[in-house]
C-alpha positions as CSV (number, residue, x, y, z in Angstrom):
1,M,223.7,58.9,56.0
2,V,221.6,55.8,55.9
3,L,219.1,54.7,58.6
4,V,220.4,51.6,60.4
5,V,217.1,50.1,61.5
6,T,215.5,47.4,59.5
7,A,212.1,48.7,58.5
8,L,208.9,46.7,58.0
9,A,209.6,46.6,54.3
10,A,212.5,44.4,55.1
11,V,210.9,42.5,57.9
12,L,208.0,41.7,55.7
13,V,209.8,40.6,52.6
14,S,210.3,43.0,49.7
15,S,209.8,42.0,46.1
16,C,212.4,40.1,44.2
17,G,212.7,39.4,40.5
18,G,213.8,40.3,37.0
19,G,217.2,40.6,35.5
20,G,219.8,38.1,34.8
21,G,223.3,37.5,33.4
22,N,226.2,35.1,33.8
23,Q,227.7,34.2,37.2
24,E,231.2,35.7,37.6
25,D,233.9,33.1,37.2
26,S,235.4,34.2,40.6
27,A,232.3,33.2,42.6
28,A,232.5,30.0,44.5
29,N,229.6,27.7,43.9
30,T,229.1,24.7,46.1
31,T,225.9,22.8,46.9
32,T,225.0,19.7,48.9
33,A,221.8,17.7,49.1
34,R,220.7,14.6,51.0
35,D,217.9,12.5,49.6
36,A,216.8,15.3,47.3
37,E,215.5,14.8,43.8
38,Q,217.9,16.3,41.2
39,A,215.3,18.6,39.8
40,S,214.7,20.2,43.2
41,E,218.4,20.7,43.6
42,D,218.7,22.2,40.2
43,D,215.8,24.6,40.8
44,L,217.4,25.8,44.0
45,N,220.8,26.2,42.5
46,A,219.4,28.2,39.6
47,A,217.3,30.4,41.9
48,L,220.3,31.1,44.1
49,E,222.6,31.9,41.2
50,K,220.2,34.3,39.5
51,S,219.1,36.2,42.7
52,F,222.7,36.4,44.0
53,E,223.9,38.0,40.8
54,E,221.0,40.5,41.0
55,S,221.9,41.2,44.6
56,G,225.4,42.5,43.8
57,A,226.5,41.1,47.2
58,P,230.0,39.8,47.9
59,G,228.9,36.4,49.1
60,V,226.0,34.3,50.4
61,V,225.3,31.0,52.1
62,A,221.8,29.7,51.8
63,A,220.0,26.6,53.0
64,V,216.7,24.8,52.6
65,Q,215.6,22.0,54.9
66,T,212.6,19.7,54.5
67,P,211.8,16.3,56.0
68,E,213.2,14.8,52.7
69,Y,216.5,16.7,52.3
70,T,218.8,19.5,53.3
71,W,220.3,21.7,50.6
72,V,223.1,24.2,51.2
73,G,224.5,26.6,48.6
74,T,227.3,29.1,48.7
75,L,228.4,31.7,46.2
76,G,230.9,34.5,46.1
77,V,233.5,35.5,48.6
78,A,233.7,36.0,52.3
79,D,236.4,38.6,51.9
80,L,236.7,41.1,49.1
81,T,240.4,41.7,49.8
82,S,241.6,38.1,50.0
83,E,238.8,36.7,47.7
84,E,238.5,33.8,50.1
85,P,235.3,31.9,49.1
86,M,232.2,31.9,51.2
87,T,231.7,28.7,53.2
88,P,228.6,27.2,54.8
89,D,229.9,27.3,58.4
90,V,230.5,31.1,58.8
91,H,229.5,32.8,62.0
92,H,227.2,35.6,61.1
93,R,225.6,38.7,62.8
94,I,221.8,38.0,62.5
95,G,220.5,41.5,63.4
96,S,216.8,41.7,64.0
97,V,216.3,38.0,63.9
98,T,217.4,38.6,67.5
99,K,214.0,40.0,68.2
100,T,212.4,36.6,67.6
101,F,214.7,35.2,70.4
102,T,213.8,38.0,72.8
103,V,210.0,37.8,72.2
104,S,210.2,34.0,72.5
105,L,211.6,34.5,76.0
106,L,208.8,37.0,76.7
107,L,206.3,34.3,75.7
108,Q,208.1,31.7,77.9
109,V,208.0,33.8,81.0
110,P,204.2,33.9,81.5
111,A,204.1,30.2,81.8
112,D,206.3,30.6,84.9
113,G,203.9,33.2,86.3
114,L,206.5,36.0,86.3
115,L,204.6,38.5,84.1
116,S,201.7,38.9,81.8
117,L,201.8,40.3,78.2
118,D,199.0,42.6,79.3
119,D,201.2,44.2,82.0
120,T,202.0,47.8,81.2
121,I,205.5,49.0,80.8
122,D,205.2,51.5,83.7
123,Q,205.2,48.5,86.1
124,Y,208.8,47.9,85.1
125,V,210.3,51.1,83.7
126,D,209.6,54.7,84.8
127,G,209.3,57.7,82.5
128,V,207.8,56.1,79.4
129,P,205.2,58.4,77.9
130,N,201.8,56.7,78.0
131,G,203.6,54.0,80.1
132,D,200.4,53.2,82.0
133,S,198.6,52.4,78.8
134,I,201.4,50.6,76.8
135,T,201.3,46.8,77.3
136,L,204.2,44.4,76.8
137,R,202.1,42.8,74.0
138,Q,202.0,46.1,72.2
139,M,205.8,46.5,72.5
140,A,206.3,43.0,71.1
141,N,204.0,43.6,68.1
142,M,205.3,47.2,67.5
143,T,202.1,49.1,68.2
144,S,203.3,50.8,71.4
145,G,204.0,54.2,70.0
146,I,207.5,54.2,71.6
147,A,209.9,55.7,69.1
148,S,212.9,53.8,67.8
149,Y,216.2,55.3,69.0
150,T,217.6,54.4,65.5
151,F,215.4,57.1,64.0
152,N,217.1,59.8,66.0
153,E,219.6,61.6,63.8
154,Q,221.8,62.7,66.7
155,W,222.1,59.1,67.8
156,Q,222.9,58.0,64.2
157,D,225.7,60.6,64.1
158,A,227.1,59.3,67.4
159,L,227.0,55.7,66.1
160,F,228.7,56.3,62.8
161,S,231.3,58.7,64.2
162,D,232.4,56.0,66.7
163,P,231.2,52.6,65.6
164,E,233.4,50.9,68.2
165,R,231.5,52.6,71.1
166,I,229.9,50.5,73.7
167,W,226.3,51.4,74.3
168,R,224.4,50.5,77.4
169,P,220.8,49.4,76.9
170,E,219.5,52.0,79.3
171,E,221.1,54.7,77.1
172,L,219.5,53.3,74.0
173,A,216.1,53.1,75.6
174,Q,216.3,56.7,76.9
175,V,216.9,58.0,73.4
176,G,213.7,56.4,72.1
177,I,211.7,57.4,75.2
178,A,212.8,61.0,74.8
179,D,211.4,61.0,71.2
180,S,208.1,59.3,72.3
181,P,205.2,59.1,71.8
182,A,205.1,58.5,68.1
183,F,201.3,57.8,68.4
184,D,198.7,56.6,70.9
185,P,199.2,53.0,72.0
186,G,197.5,50.4,69.7
187,T,196.4,52.9,67.1
188,E,199.3,52.5,64.6
189,F,202.2,50.3,63.7
190,Q,205.8,51.4,63.8
191,Y,208.8,49.1,63.9
192,S,210.9,50.2,66.8
193,N,214.1,48.8,68.3
194,T,213.4,50.6,71.5
195,N,210.5,48.2,72.1
196,T,212.7,45.2,72.1
197,V,215.5,46.7,74.1
198,L,212.9,47.6,76.8
199,L,211.6,44.1,76.7
200,G,215.1,42.8,77.3
201,L,215.4,45.0,80.4
202,V,212.0,43.8,81.6
203,L,213.1,40.1,81.2
204,Q,216.3,40.8,83.2
205,Q,214.3,42.5,85.9
206,V,211.6,39.8,86.4
207,T,214.0,36.8,86.2
208,G,217.0,38.4,88.0
209,K,219.3,37.0,85.3
210,P,221.4,38.6,82.5
211,I,219.8,38.4,79.1
212,G,222.6,36.3,77.7
213,N,221.9,33.6,80.3
214,L,218.2,33.7,79.4
215,Y,218.9,33.1,75.8
216,R,221.2,30.2,76.6
217,E,218.9,28.6,79.2
218,G,215.6,29.2,77.4
219,I,216.5,28.7,73.7
220,I,220.1,27.9,72.8
221,E,220.7,24.9,75.0
222,P,217.2,23.3,74.7
223,L,217.4,23.5,70.9
224,G,221.0,22.3,70.8
225,L,222.2,25.4,69.0
226,K,226.0,24.9,69.0
227,D,227.2,28.2,67.3
228,T,224.6,30.7,68.5
229,S,225.6,33.4,70.9
230,F,224.8,36.8,72.4
231,P,228.1,38.8,72.4
232,N,226.7,41.9,74.1
233,A,229.6,44.4,73.8
234,D,232.2,42.0,72.4
235,P,232.8,42.9,68.7
236,S,234.7,39.7,67.8
237,L,233.3,37.0,65.6
238,L,234.5,33.4,65.9
239,E,236.3,31.8,63.0
240,P,235.3,31.1,60.4
241,H,233.4,34.4,59.6
242,A,232.9,36.6,56.5
243,Q,233.8,40.2,56.3
244,G,230.7,42.4,56.3
245,Y,230.3,45.4,54.0
246,T,228.0,48.4,54.3
247,L,227.2,51.9,52.9
248,Q,225.6,53.0,56.1
249,G,227.2,56.2,57.4
250,Q,229.0,56.8,54.1
251,D,228.6,59.8,51.9
252,D,231.0,58.9,49.1
253,G,229.4,55.6,48.0
254,E,232.4,53.5,48.9
255,P,231.5,50.5,51.1
256,L,233.0,50.1,54.5
257,N,234.1,47.0,56.2
258,A,231.8,46.9,59.3
259,T,232.8,43.4,60.5
260,N,234.1,44.5,63.9
261,W,231.8,47.4,64.6
262,N,230.5,47.0,68.2
263,P,227.1,45.3,68.2
264,S,226.1,46.6,71.6
265,W,223.8,49.2,70.0
266,G,221.5,46.4,68.8
267,W,221.4,44.6,72.2
268,T,218.2,42.5,72.5
269,A,216.9,44.0,69.3
270,G,219.7,43.0,67.0
271,G,222.9,41.7,68.6
272,M,223.1,37.9,68.2
273,I,225.4,35.7,66.2
274,S,224.5,32.4,64.6
275,T,225.2,30.0,61.7
276,V,223.1,28.5,58.9
277,D,223.0,25.1,60.6
278,D,221.7,26.6,63.9
279,L,219.2,28.8,62.1
280,L,217.7,25.8,60.2
281,V,217.0,24.3,63.6
282,Y,215.8,27.5,65.2
283,G,213.7,28.6,62.2
284,R,211.7,25.4,62.3
285,A,211.2,25.7,66.1
286,L,210.1,29.3,65.6
287,G,207.4,28.3,63.1
288,T,206.2,25.2,65.0
289,G,207.0,26.0,68.6
290,E,208.5,22.6,69.1
291,G,211.2,22.8,71.8
292,L,210.7,26.5,72.0
293,L,207.3,27.4,73.4
294,P,204.4,25.6,75.2
295,S,201.5,25.0,72.8
296,E,199.4,27.7,74.4
297,Q,202.0,30.4,73.9
298,Q,202.8,29.2,70.3
299,A,199.1,29.3,69.5
300,E,198.9,32.9,70.9
301,R,201.9,33.9,68.8
302,L,200.4,32.5,65.6
303,N,197.1,34.2,66.3
304,S,198.8,37.6,67.0
305,F,199.3,38.9,63.4
306,L,198.0,42.4,63.0
307,S,195.2,43.3,60.6
308,D,195.2,45.7,57.7
309,D,193.6,48.3,60.0
310,L,197.3,49.0,60.9
311,P,199.1,49.5,57.6
312,P,201.4,48.3,56.1
313,N,200.0,45.0,57.5
314,T,197.7,43.1,55.1
315,A,196.0,39.8,55.0
316,D,199.1,38.3,53.4
317,R,201.8,40.2,55.1
318,A,201.7,41.0,58.7
319,Y,203.6,41.4,61.9
320,G,202.8,39.7,65.2
321,L,204.6,38.9,68.5
322,G,208.2,39.2,67.3
323,L,207.3,37.2,64.1
324,A,206.3,38.1,60.6
325,R,203.9,36.3,58.3
326,E,204.8,36.5,54.6
327,Y,202.4,34.8,52.2
328,G,202.4,31.7,54.4
329,W,206.0,31.9,55.5
330,L,206.7,32.6,59.2
331,G,210.0,34.2,60.3
332,H,212.0,37.4,60.3
333,T,214.8,39.2,58.6
334,G,217.8,40.9,60.2
335,E,220.2,43.6,59.3
336,L,223.3,45.0,61.0
337,P,225.8,47.1,59.1
338,G,227.6,44.6,56.8
339,F,225.3,41.7,57.4
340,N,221.8,40.7,56.2
341,T,219.8,37.6,57.2
342,A,216.5,35.9,56.4
343,V,215.0,33.0,58.4
344,Y,211.6,31.6,57.4
345,Y,209.5,28.5,57.9
346,H,206.5,27.3,55.8
347,P,204.1,25.0,57.7
348,G,202.5,23.6,54.5
349,L,205.9,22.5,53.2
350,D,207.5,21.8,56.6
351,A,210.4,23.7,55.0
352,T,212.9,26.1,56.6
353,V,214.9,28.6,54.5
354,V,217.9,30.5,55.8
355,V,219.9,33.1,53.9
356,E,223.1,34.9,55.2
357,V,224.7,37.6,53.1
358,N,227.9,39.6,54.1
359,S,226.4,42.9,52.9
360,D,223.4,44.9,53.8
361,I,223.5,47.0,50.6
362,P,220.3,46.9,48.6
363,S,220.3,46.5,44.8
364,G,217.8,47.3,42.0
365,D,215.7,50.3,41.3
366,C,215.9,51.8,44.8
367,P,214.8,55.2,46.1
368,A,217.4,57.9,46.8
369,D,217.3,57.2,50.6
370,K,218.5,53.6,49.9
371,P,221.9,54.1,48.1
372,T,223.2,51.2,46.0
373,M,226.6,50.3,44.6
374,S,227.4,52.2,41.4
375,D,227.4,48.9,39.4
376,S,224.1,47.7,41.0
377,P,221.6,46.4,38.5
378,H,218.7,48.8,38.1
379,D,216.4,46.7,35.9
380,V,215.1,44.8,38.9
381,P,212.9,45.8,41.9
382,C,214.8,47.2,44.9
383,A,215.5,44.7,47.6
384,D,218.0,43.9,50.3
385,P,220.3,41.0,49.4
386,A,219.0,38.3,51.8
387,V,215.4,39.3,51.1
388,R,215.9,39.0,47.4
389,I,217.6,35.6,47.6
390,F,215.0,34.3,50.1
391,G,212.2,35.4,47.7
392,A,213.8,33.5,44.8
393,L,214.2,30.3,46.9
394,A,210.6,30.5,48.1
395,E,209.4,30.8,44.5
396,A,211.6,27.8,43.5
397,L,209.9,25.8,46.4
398,G,206.5,26.7,44.9
399,Q,205.5,29.2,47.6
400,P,206.3,32.7,46.4
401,V,206.2,35.6,48.7
402,G,204.5,38.0,46.3
403,T,205.5,41.3,44.7
404,D,202.9,43.7,45.9
405,Q,205.2,46.1,47.7
């Protein structure tokens, strides 16, 4: 059984590289560019084709946007059964990219005087071990010591035995709370979905509004995101959408179609849906703060990255307030069974990169606890598919993410 939470190795982008081969004839390959030099388009096409083949994924839609051009590329299929080609407009489960939305709301609220990031969680939720010492800031940067419910093996068994089950956020939080503390607040780093679920509950409490309304009023409508939504316990995806494939919960190595698994277990840590077009807009807003946060809060976010005193954070790769810094790129990855996403912005390039893949199955020379497909290439470093493809596009843009994992 595979752990369903996206770990820091995926949030802070893993290595990508090596390998090669010819693209399968069955893969769709469409690209568009506006006002782009042909060489740049060729570089991006080549990077996408090579990294997609190394990923072993069914399909991908990727995009790069700069002030000069927008490039979009698709490869492979949206459905392994029908072999319908992947298209640029698919609705996609974005997993832990949801965390950036939730923490953006958390950063908006202090400007309204409703809370402070230095408030402790016991002011809002009873029964959290060390709750009088854990700040909302520590929950947002994953140094709280509150354990992730997704690490709990009994909870994993319950999820995979009934993937259509509807989970209440209070249930999820209590699983993590029961396993806490993992460490004293502020002394270590551990990526925990429980942190972000609890922050969602806090936001609802202080505003008196459902979290879906907060996403819509605070982010979706101001940025003009037309196809971004928070389905809560609704497992449906709007058309068009790809089928998502996973090995999570499987013992026989055969991928499952997880498209309609209920996303309620991710809630404010991983439950949102979006498209490449919307994520290009949101990714830039995330990196610049424009239309998303007041300048003071954006500056606080960009100054929040953890130091190498809290491994695996380093000077080049670090986590902050719901945001990762990756060799100059700012953003986040997301993973839900069947779906993998990367959204990053580079201030120096004023470039946004978005990758959506309809599989969360890693490829390459992976450890035993990260099972791969039997035909996965093993002569390349292990990486999740969206992470691998983002890394290749970043290198093609002249700002590689490094391979020191």
